[in-house]
C-alpha positions in Angstrom: -7.5 11.1 5.3 -8.1 10.7 1.6 -5.9 11.4 -1.2 -5.0 10.3 -4.8 -1.8 8.0 -5.2 0.6 10.3 -7.6 1.5 6.9 -9.4 -1.8 5.0 -10.3 -4.3 8.0 -9.3 -5.7 5.2 -7.1 -8.2 6.5 -4.5 -7.0 5.9 -1.1 -8.5 6.8 2.4 -6.5 5.8 5.3 -8.6 5.7 8.6 -6.9 5.8 12.1 -6.1 2.6 13.7 -6.7 1.5 17.0 -4.7 2.9 19.9 -2.9 -0.4 20.2 -2.0 -0.9 16.5 -1.0 2.9 16.2 1.2 2.6 19.4 2.7 -0.7 18.4 3.5 1.2 15.3 5.2 3.9 17.2 7.1 1.6 18.8 8.6 -0.5 16.1 9.3 2.7 14.2 11.2 4.2 17.2 13.2 1.0 17.5 14.1 0.6 14.0 15.4 4.1 14.1 17.5 3.5 17.0 18.8 0.3 15.8 20.3 2.2 12.6 22.0 4.7 15.2 19.9 7.7 14.3 19.4 10.3 17.0 16.3 12.0 16.4 16.9 14.7 18.9 20.2 15.5 16.4 18.2 15.8 13.9 15.5 17.9 15.4 17.7 20.0 17.3 19.5 21.3 14.2 16.6 23.3 13.0 16.1 22.6 9.2 15.0 18.9 8.4 16.6 17.9 5.4 15.5 15.5 2.4 18.5 13.5 3.7 17.3 13.3 7.4 14.1 12.0 5.9 15.8 9.6 3.7 17.9 8.2 6.5 14.6 7.9 8.6 12.7 6.3 5.8 15.5 3.6 5.4 15.5 2.7 8.9 12.1 2.1 9.1 11.8 0.6 5.6 14.3 -1.8 6.5 12.3 -3.3 9.4 10.2 -6.0 8.9 8.3 -5.3 12.1 7.5 -1.8 10.8 6.3 -3.4 7.5 3.8 -5.8 9.5 2.7 -2.9 12.2 1.8 -0.8 9.2 -0.4 -3.3 7.4 -2.0 -3.6 11.0 -3.0 0.1 11.2 -4.3 -0.2 7.7 -7.1 -2.8 8.1 -9.4 -0.2 8.3 -8.2 1.7 5.2 -9.4 1.6 1.5 -7.5 1.4 -1.7 -9.6 2.2 -5.0 -12.5 0.9 -3.1 -11.1 -2.4 -1.8 -9.8 -3.1 2.2 -6.0 -2.7 2.1 -4.3 -5.8 2.9 -0.9 -7.1 1.6 -2.6 -9.0 -1.2 -3.8 -5.5 -2.6 0.1 -4.9 -3.5 0.5 -8.4 -5.1 -0.6 -6.6 -8.4 2.8 -5.1 -9.6 1.3 -1.8 -10.9 -0.2 -1.3 -7.3 3.0 -1.8 -5.6 4.2 1.9 -7.1 1.6 3.0 -4.5 3.0 1.0 -1.6 5.3 3.7 -0.2 3.1 6.5 -0.3 0.2 4.5 1.4 2.7 3.4 4.1 3.9 7.0 4.5 0.3 8.3 4.9 -0.4 5.4 7.2 2.7 6.5 9.4 1.4 10.1 9.3 -2.2 9.5 10.1 -0.9 7.0 13.2 2.3 7.9 14.3 2.4 12.0 13.9 -0.5 12.5 16.7 2.1 10.9 19.4 4.8 13.6 18.4 2.8 16.5 16.9 3.3 18.7 20.0 6.8 17.8 20.4 7.7 18.6 16.8 5.8 21.9 16.8 7.7 22.9 19.8 10.8 22.3 17.5 9.0 24.5 14.8 9.1 21.5 12.5 6.8 19.8 10.0 8.6 16.7 9.2 5.0 15.2 8.3 3.9 17.9 6.0 0.7 17.9 4.1 2.7 16.4 0.9 5.3 14.1 1.0 8.5 16.3 1.2 6.6 19.5 2.0 8.6 22.1 4.0 12.0 20.2 3.8 15.0 21.7 2.9 18.0 19.9 1.2 21.7 20.6 1.9 
């Protein structure tokens, strides 16, 4: 997946990780969500996914250091402005503004395929083409 970041107009290519790294990212993200007491079936079962739902999920995932580490393992084949993505890319304060967008697309590319058929059965497009696409606010 190729995109240009909204913050710094950086050119990013997110390549799919190995099955092992993608599955580990999926697993640690699930554990982080469960640890925060979020029930995905409740969210998916109500039909319309809201910004509040996505924010709760994002904060649960974001607050877990294992997810952060797993994301960077998945990003090892990806590129940010012509440079291989590592944590050191985001040591630059300006680049940090793009970190969440890069992590979002890392999750989309590596975790979404595991759930694609499940989410489509609920008529839900949680990870739309653009951040927040298809979401409704309460």
